[in-house]
Each structure stands twice: as C-alpha cells, then as structure tokens.
C-alpha positions in Angstrom: 57.0 12.9 -60.0 55.9 10.2 -57.4 57.6 6.9 -57.0 54.4 5.1 -57.9 53.9 7.0 -61.2 57.5 6.6 -62.2 57.4 2.8 -61.9 54.2 2.5 -64.0 55.0 1.7 -67.7 53.6 4.0 -70.4 50.5 2.7 -72.1 51.1 1.4 -75.6 49.5 3.5 -78.3 46.3 2.2 -79.6 46.2 1.2 -83.2 43.5 2.6 -85.5 40.3 0.6 -85.7 40.9 -0.2 -89.4 44.4 -1.5 -88.7 43.2 -3.7 -86.0 40.4 -5.0 -88.2 42.8 -5.8 -91.0 45.3 -7.5 -88.7 42.6 -9.6 -87.1 41.0 -10.8 -90.4 44.4 -10.9 -92.2 42.8 -9.3 -95.3 45.4 -8.4 -98.0 45.5 -4.6 -98.1 46.6 -4.7 -101.8 43.6 -6.8 -102.7 41.4 -4.4 -100.7 42.8 -1.5 -102.7 42.2 -3.4 -105.9 38.6 -4.0 -105.0 38.1 -0.3 -104.1 39.7 0.7 -107.4 37.6 -1.7 -109.4 34.3 -0.3 -107.9 35.6 3.3 -108.5 36.2 2.4 -112.2 32.7 0.9 -112.5 31.1 3.9 -110.9 33.0 6.3 -113.1 32.1 4.6 -116.3 28.4 4.3 -115.1 28.2 8.0 -114.2 29.9 9.1 -117.4 27.7 6.8 -119.6 24.6 8.2 -117.8 25.4 11.7 -118.8 26.0 10.6 -122.4 22.5 9.0 -122.6 19.6 11.3 -123.2 17.2 12.0 -120.3 19.1 9.7 -117.9 21.5 11.8 -115.8 23.6 10.6 -112.9 21.8 7.3 -112.1 20.9 6.2 -115.7 24.3 4.8 -116.7 24.7 1.7 -118.8 27.7 0.2 -117.1 26.3 -1.0 -113.8 23.4 -2.9 -115.4 22.8 -6.7 -115.2 23.2 -6.9 -118.9 26.6 -5.2 -119.0 27.9 -6.9 -115.9 26.9 -10.3 -117.2 28.6 -9.6 -120.6 31.7 -8.3 -118.7 32.1 -11.6 -116.8 31.7 -13.6 -119.9 34.3 -11.5 -121.8 36.7 -11.8 -118.9 36.6 -15.6 -118.7 39.1 -16.3 -121.5 41.7 -13.9 -120.3 41.2 -14.9 -116.6 41.9 -18.6 -117.4 45.2 -17.7 -119.0 46.1 -15.2 -116.3 46.1 -17.9 -113.6 48.8 -19.8 -115.5 50.8 -16.6 -116.2 51.0 -16.0 -112.5 53.1 -19.2 -112.0 55.2 -18.4 -115.1 56.1 -14.9 -113.7 56.5 -16.2 -110.2 59.3 -18.5 -111.6 61.0 -15.4 -113.1 59.9 -16.2 -116.7 57.5 -14.6 -119.1 55.3 -16.0 -121.9 54.7 -13.6 -124.7 53.3 -16.2 -127.0 49.9 -16.9 -125.3 47.9 -14.8 -127.8 49.4 -16.3 -130.9 49.2 -19.8 -129.3 45.5 -19.3 -128.6 45.0 -18.4 -132.3 46.9 -21.5 -133.4 45.1 -23.9 -131.1 41.6 -22.4 -131.8 42.2 -22.6 -135.6 43.4 -26.2 -135.3 40.3 -27.2 -133.3 38.1 -25.5 -135.8 39.8 -27.2 -138.8 39.3 -30.5 -137.0 35.6 -29.9 -136.6 34.7 -28.3 -139.9 37.0 -29.9 -142.4 37.9 -33.3 -141.0 35.4 -34.7 -138.5 32.3 -33.1 -139.9 32.6 -34.6 -143.4 33.9 -37.9 -142.0 31.4 -38.8 -139.4 28.6 -36.3 -140.0 27.8 -32.8 -138.7 26.4 -32.8 -135.2 28.0 -36.2 -134.2 28.6 -36.1 -130.4 32.2 -37.2 -130.9 33.1 -34.0 -132.7 33.0 -31.6 -129.8 34.8 -34.1 -127.5 37.6 -34.7 -130.0 37.9 -30.9 -130.6 38.2 -30.1 -126.9 40.7 -32.9 -126.4 42.7 -31.8 -129.4 42.9 -28.1 -128.2 44.0 -29.2 -124.7 46.6 -31.6 -126.0 48.0 -29.2 -128.6 48.2 -26.3 -126.2 50.0 -28.5 -123.6 52.5 -29.7 -126.2 53.3 -26.2 -127.4 53.7 -25.0 -123.9 56.0 -27.9 -123.0 58.1 -27.1 -126.1 58.4 -23.5 -124.9 59.5 -24.8 -121.5 62.0 -27.3 -122.9 63.7 -24.6 -125.0 63.9 -22.3 -122.0 65.1 -24.9 -119.5 67.3 -27.3 -121.4 68.3 -25.3 -124.5 69.1 -22.4 -122.1 67.3 -19.8 -124.3 65.7 -17.0 -122.3 62.0 -17.3 -122.1 61.6 -13.8 -123.4 63.2 -14.8 -126.7 61.5 -18.2 -126.9 58.0 -16.8 -126.5 58.7 -13.7 -128.6 59.6 -16.1 -131.4 56.4 -18.0 -130.6 54.4 -14.8 -130.8 55.5 -14.3 -134.3 55.7 -17.9 -135.5 52.5 -19.3 -134.0 50.3 -16.7 -135.6 52.0 -17.4 -139.0 51.2 -21.2 -138.6 47.6 -20.3 -137.7 47.3 -18.2 -140.8 48.7 -21.0 -143.0 46.4 -23.6 -141.3 43.3 -21.4 -141.8 44.4 -20.3 -145.3 43.8 -16.8 -144.1 40.0 -17.2 -143.8 37.5 -17.5 -141.0 36.6 -21.1 -140.1 33.0 -21.5 -139.0 30.5 -22.6 -137.8 31.5 -24.7 -134.7 29.8 -27.8 -133.5 26.4 -27.1 -131.9 27.4 -28.7 -128.6 30.9 -27.1 -128.7 29.3 -23.7 -128.8 27.7 -24.2 -125.3 31.2 -23.7 -123.8 31.3 -20.2 -125.2 28.2 -19.0 -123.4 26.5 -17.5 -126.4 23.5 -19.8 -126.6 20.7 -20.3 -124.1 21.8 -23.9 -123.4 24.9 -22.5 -121.8 23.0 -20.5 -119.2 22.1 -22.1 -115.9 19.0 -20.0 -115.3 17.9 -18.7 -111.9 17.1 -22.0 -110.2 20.4 -23.7 -110.8 22.4 -20.5 -110.4 21.0 -20.0 -106.9 21.5 -23.6 -106.0 25.2 -23.3 -107.1 25.5 -20.1 -105.1 24.2 -21.7 -101.9 26.6 -24.6 -102.4 29.5 -22.1 -102.8 28.5 -20.3 -99.6 28.5 -23.6 -97.8 32.0 -24.4 -99.1 33.2 -21.0 -98.1 32.0 -21.6 -94.5 33.5 -25.1 -94.5 36.8 -23.7 -95.8 37.0 -21.1 -93.0 36.2 -23.7 -90.4 38.7 -26.1 -91.8 41.4 -23.4 -91.8 40.7 -22.7 -88.2 41.1 -26.4 -87.3 44.3 -26.6 -89.2 45.7 -23.6 -87.4 44.8 -25.1 -84.0 46.3 -28.5 -85.0 49.7 -27.1 -85.9 49.8 -24.5 -83.2 49.6 -21.4 -85.4 48.2 -18.1 -84.2 44.4 -18.2 -84.2 42.2 -15.5 -85.7 39.4 -14.2 -83.4 36.0 -16.0 -84.0 34.4 -12.7 -85.0 37.1 -12.3 -87.7 36.4 -15.8 -89.1 32.7 -14.9 -89.2 33.4 -11.7 -91.0 35.5 -13.5 -93.6 32.7 -16.1 -94.2 30.1 -13.3 -94.4 32.1 -11.3 -96.9 32.7 -14.3 -99.1 29.1 -15.4 -99.0 27.8 -11.9 -99.6 30.0 -11.6 -102.7 28.7 -14.9 -104.1 25.0 -14.1 -103.4 25.4 -10.5 -104.7 27.0 -11.8 -108.0 24.2 -14.4 -108.4 21.5 -11.8 -107.8 22.9 -9.6 -110.6 23.4 -12.4 -113.1 19.9 -13.9 -112.5 18.3 -10.5 -113.1 19.5 -10.2 -116.7 16.6 -11.4 -119.0 17.2 -13.1 -122.4 17.3 -10.7 -125.4 13.9 -10.5 -126.9 15.0 -12.0 -130.2 16.1 -15.2 -128.4 12.7 -15.3 -126.6 10.9 -15.2 -130.0 13.2 -17.9 -131.3 12.7 -20.0 -128.2 8.9 -19.6 -128.5 8.9 -20.6 -132.1 11.1 -23.7 -131.4 9.0 -24.8 -128.4 5.5 -23.9 -129.5 5.1 -21.1 -126.9 2.4 -18.6 -127.8 3.4 -15.0 -127.7 0.4 -12.8 -126.9 -0.4 -9.9 -129.2 1.2 -6.6 -128.2 4.5 -8.0 -127.0 7.3 -5.7 -127.8 11.0 -5.2 -127.0 11.8 -2.3 -124.7 15.4 -1.9 -123.5 16.3 -5.5 -124.4 13.4 -6.8 -122.2 10.3 -8.7 -123.3 7.3 -6.6 -122.2 3.6 -6.4 -123.0 1.8 -3.2 -124.1 -1.7 -3.4 -122.5 -4.2 -0.7 -121.7 -1.5 2.0 -122.3 0.6 0.4 -119.6 3.9 -1.4 -119.8 3.7 -4.6 -117.8 5.8 -7.8 -117.7 4.5 -10.6 -119.8 3.2 -13.8 -118.4 5.6 -16.5 -117.2 7.0 -18.4 -120.2 8.0 -15.2 -122.1 10.5 -13.9 -119.5 13.6 -16.0 -119.0 16.7 -15.1 -117.1 20.3 -16.1 -117.9 22.1 -16.8 -114.6 25.7 -18.1 -114.7 27.1 -18.7 -118.2 29.3 -21.7 -119.0 32.6 -19.7 -119.6 32.2 -18.0 -116.2 31.8 -21.3 -114.5 34.9 -22.7 -116.3 36.9 -19.6 -115.3 35.8 -20.0 -111.6 36.6 -23.7 -111.6 40.1 -23.0 -113.1 40.7 -20.3 -110.6 39.8 -22.6 -107.7 41.9 -25.4 -109.1 44.9 -23.2 -109.7 44.6 -21.6 -106.3 44.7 -25.0 -104.7 47.7 -26.1 -106.9 49.6 -22.9 -106.0 49.0 -23.0 -102.3 48.2 -26.6 -101.2 50.5 -28.8 -103.3 54.2 -29.6 -103.5 54.2 -28.4 -107.1 53.0 -25.0 -106.0 55.6 -24.8 -103.2 58.4 -25.7 -105.6 57.3 -22.9 -108.0 57.4 -20.2 -105.3 60.7 -21.6 -103.9 62.3 -21.4 -107.4 60.9 -17.9 -107.9 62.2 -16.8 -104.5 65.8 -18.2 -105.0 66.5 -20.5 -108.0 70.0 -21.4 -106.8 68.8 -22.3 -103.3 65.9 -24.3 -104.7 68.3 -26.3 -107.0 70.7 -27.0 -104.1 67.7 -28.2 -102.1 67.1 -30.9 -104.7 64.3 -29.4 -106.8 64.6 -30.2 -110.5 64.3 -26.6 -111.7 64.5 -27.5 -115.4 61.7 -30.1 -115.3 59.6 -27.7 -113.2 60.1 -25.0 -115.8 58.8 -27.5 -118.5 55.8 -28.4 -116.3 54.9 -24.8 -115.6 55.0 -23.8 -119.3 53.1 -27.0 -120.2 50.4 -26.0 -117.7 50.4 -22.5 -119.3 49.8 -24.1 -122.6 47.0 -26.3 -121.3 45.2 -23.2 -119.9 45.7 -21.5 -123.3 43.9 -24.5 -124.8 41.0 -24.0 -122.4 40.9 -20.3 -123.3 41.0 -21.1 -127.0 37.9 -23.3 -126.6 36.0 -20.6 -124.8 37.0 -17.9 -127.3 36.2 -19.9 -130.5 33.0 -21.3 -129.0 31.8 -17.9 -128.0 32.6 -16.4 -131.4 31.4 -19.5 -133.2 34.4 -19.2 -135.4 38.2 -19.2 -135.4 40.7 -16.9 -137.2 44.4 -16.4 -137.0 43.7 -13.0 -135.3 41.5 -14.4 -132.5 44.1 -14.1 -129.8 45.7 -10.8 -131.0 47.1 -8.7 -128.1 45.8 -11.2 -125.6 49.4 -11.6 -124.2 49.3 -7.9 -123.3 46.1 -8.3 -121.3 47.2 -11.5 -119.6 50.5 -10.1 -118.4 48.9 -6.8 -117.4 46.2 -8.7 -115.4 48.8 -10.7 -113.5 50.9 -7.7 -112.7 47.9 -5.6 -111.7 46.8 -8.4 -109.5 50.0 -8.2 -107.5 52.3 -10.7 -109.3 55.9 -9.3 -109.1 58.0 -9.4 -112.2 61.0 -10.0 -110.0 59.5 -13.5 -109.2 58.5 -15.3 -106.0 55.3 -13.2 -105.3 51.8 -13.6 -106.8 48.3 -14.9 -106.0 45.7 -16.5 -108.2 42.8 -14.5 -106.8 44.7 -11.3 -107.3 45.3 -12.2 -110.9 41.5 -12.9 -111.4 40.7 -9.5 -110.0 43.4 -8.0 -112.3 41.8 -9.7 -115.3 38.3 -8.3 -114.3 39.8 -4.8 -113.9 41.5 -4.9 -117.3 38.4 -6.1 -119.0 36.3 -3.5 -117.1 38.6 -0.7 -118.5 38.4 -2.0 -122.0 34.6 -2.7 -121.9 33.9 0.7 -120.3 35.9 2.6 -123.0 34.1 0.6 -125.7 30.8 1.5 -124.1 31.7 5.2 -124.3 32.7 4.7 -128.0 36.2 5.8 -127.5 38.6 5.2 -130.4 40.5 1.9 -130.4 43.8 3.8 -130.5 42.9 5.6 -127.2 41.9 2.3 -125.7 45.3 0.8 -126.4 47.0 3.9 -124.9 45.0 3.6 -121.7 45.7 -0.2 -121.4 49.4 0.3 -121.9 49.5 3.2 -119.4 47.7 1.0 -116.8 50.3 -1.7 -117.3 53.3 0.6 -116.7 51.6 2.2 -113.7 50.9 -1.3 -112.2 54.6 -2.2 -112.5 55.5 1.2 -110.9 53.2 0.4 -108.0 54.7 -3.0 -107.6 58.2 -1.5 -107.4 57.0 0.9 -104.7 55.4 -1.9 -102.7 58.6 -4.0 -102.9 60.7 -1.2 -101.7 58.4 -0.5 -98.8 58.4 -4.2 -97.8 62.2 -4.3 -97.9 
C-alpha cells in the first residue's frame, strides 16, 4: 500500500436517498407510516366493496367516492375534537374513561334546555336558544372535566378510578335527565353545527376560497419557521426541503377540497330546495346513484345549473380543523403546553422546577371537558336529537385514536396532528366495515384488536428509541 493511499481517510458510506430526504425535511417517519397505512386501508375497502357490487369489479368500489369520503370526514369530526384533548391527558400520564358518558350527559342537558325550557319560554326558533344551548354545553362540559381533575389532583384518587366512576355515573344522570327517551328536535340554527342541513355546507366557491387561504397560511408558516430557526441559530433545513413541505401541505388541502366539492347534494334535498325557492325542475329529471340527472333523448345528461349543487366543507369538519389547529398551537407554542409535556416527561422534576402540577391537572381535565362539550354539540346537532346512549363507546375510539396517532401511554410523548390522523383511521375502519355490512360484534372485535396492536407498536418504538 502506498504512503499516499494510506493517509487518505475512507469515504463515509452514503445514506439511502429516502433517509436523506426524511432527514432534510424532518418528516416524522411514524406519521408517514400512518398515512401509508390509512391509504392502504382505504384502497382495501374500496377494492373489496367493488367486488361485492354487481357489474363493477376492481375499480367500482364505494369507499373512495366523494360521497363516502365526505361522510367519513363528518363522522370523524366529533371523535377528532375529543381526541385532541385526550392527547394532553395521556401525555400527563392520566386517562379519561368518562368522555363518552360525559358527552351523553352534556348533549342531553343541552337538548333539555332547548326543547323543554327555552322553547316554551321564549318561543321555538328564537335566536337566543341555540346560543344558550351552545354556551350551556361548553360550560357544563368544562365543569365536569374540572371536577374530574380536582378529584384526581387534590383528592389523590387515580384518574382511572375517577373517570371509570364517571363513565358509569354520567350515563345514569343522562338517563334520568332524559327520562329514558329521545329528546328532539333541536333548534333550527343549532342543527347547522352538525352538518346535516344544506345551510351548514360551504359550497364550492367558499370551500375553494378557504382552501387557498389555508395554502397561503401553510406557506407563511414554513417561511416563519425558517426565520425563527435563523434568528435563534438553529440548524436550517435546505430551501428545497422547505418548498417540498409547503407543496405537500398545499396539495393535501387542495386535494381534499377537490373531493369534497365534487359531492352533489342528494336528489331529495334538491327537490326540497327547488320547492322552497321556486326553482323549476324540468320533466324527466331522475335520481341516478344519488345524483340529479336528466333523461333526454335516451341519454343521461347533467341538468341545467340550478339543479346540481355541491356540498363542499361541512360545519363539523371546519370545527374539527379549527380545534386541531388551536390545540396544536397550545401544545407546541404556549407555556401551558410546555408544562404539560414537562409533567408527562418527569412529574417530580416538573414540581421541583416550580410547576403547579395539581392545578395543571385540573386545567387539562377542564380542557378535556370543554372539548367534550364541543363534541356533544356536533353529535346532537348532526343527529337532531339527544339520548343517554349518544356517546356510548366513544371513550374507546378516542383513546384508541390518540394511541394509534403516536401518543404514548407512558406519558410525555404525543402530537395533535398524529391524533387527528388516528381518529380518521379509526373511523375509516368502522365506516369501511359498516359499508361491507359486517356484523356489529365483528366491528368491535376489529376495533379492540387495532387498539391492542397500536399499544404493542408503541412499546416497540419506545424500546428502539431507548
């Protein structure tokens, strides 16, 4: 060996292209895996449902259609809102098993206020009814959550026991309050929050306007993050990586908007809208696959403008997105959020550092209760009724969504966006099995299995990190 070659250091092994890409963009590999799993689940349900439908085959599935995806997002909204709060509860090494029963109690209380108290007192349809109902649900949920936190922090009762008792007791209170019957209907304006009426749909124009605003905010957020890194001397991402992140975020927003704005109103609603607004429906208009079409000269053609309306974003989806953005900001950009993660990482050290861990526990559970109040409004408004069984088993889906989204039951680890993806995945599994007409018992078996598997994966990930 020559002297020259002996003094030359060996070249460092080149990392794979994917590893370099992920390192440069700082994309969470667990979230990337979740997105891939979600698309795999969607494709599997779509293919299977296609084979079950006559004369359709591989590409005729019913799952990946604008109608089903729009419904899926609306159905996910209530669970997603509660899941964002459950993330912080679990991060602090607690658990809340009472969210389902709490939702039933709060929803029933809001319905009783509307139907039996305010309606007869000030007249059905009065604008104060829906405002009072929303405020009552939010306040009641917050108070119940704060009570759970107080018993956990100051009475030193484990959160598991406190909320397990709440799971049993709150549903009983809801049953007594409702006298065991369904309370309906809700206030006309209140129902808009549930997304089940045309007034709660933005339509294509406003949906696209909102999408472009969201894309602009994504670009501004990426640019602001780069400025903050430079300001505090943190390692900078390559410019191309910043551009890729902005492009991926914008593409996701625009793609979602394209799907939601391509779902037409059900034909029955079009007929009702035409009757209420003196819109003439030409002869020969029929309903084919849930769409309004015209039968003319033996050809199927779309009707003239005024008979085809598209949904766009629904109110509960907008509420869930707004809550997700707000909770993400609270968790990552505020002192409150930093305290939550500090307590979850090491409660003793956090207390020695001067953090009032007991009051923080009360605040986190109160926030959880507030979000349950938001979910109760969405659920009862969408159903246009409230019963003591409205939130049954919701605690299972909320906890499973948080864990599937990467929240560690050991505390200290969890993200809001991961929890939202987890909620979408859980609802996708449930919706897909319902679409295939699988028995309810089988659906519960699958959901329970997915939860156990998610915890197993979390344990494997934590061992690898250590």
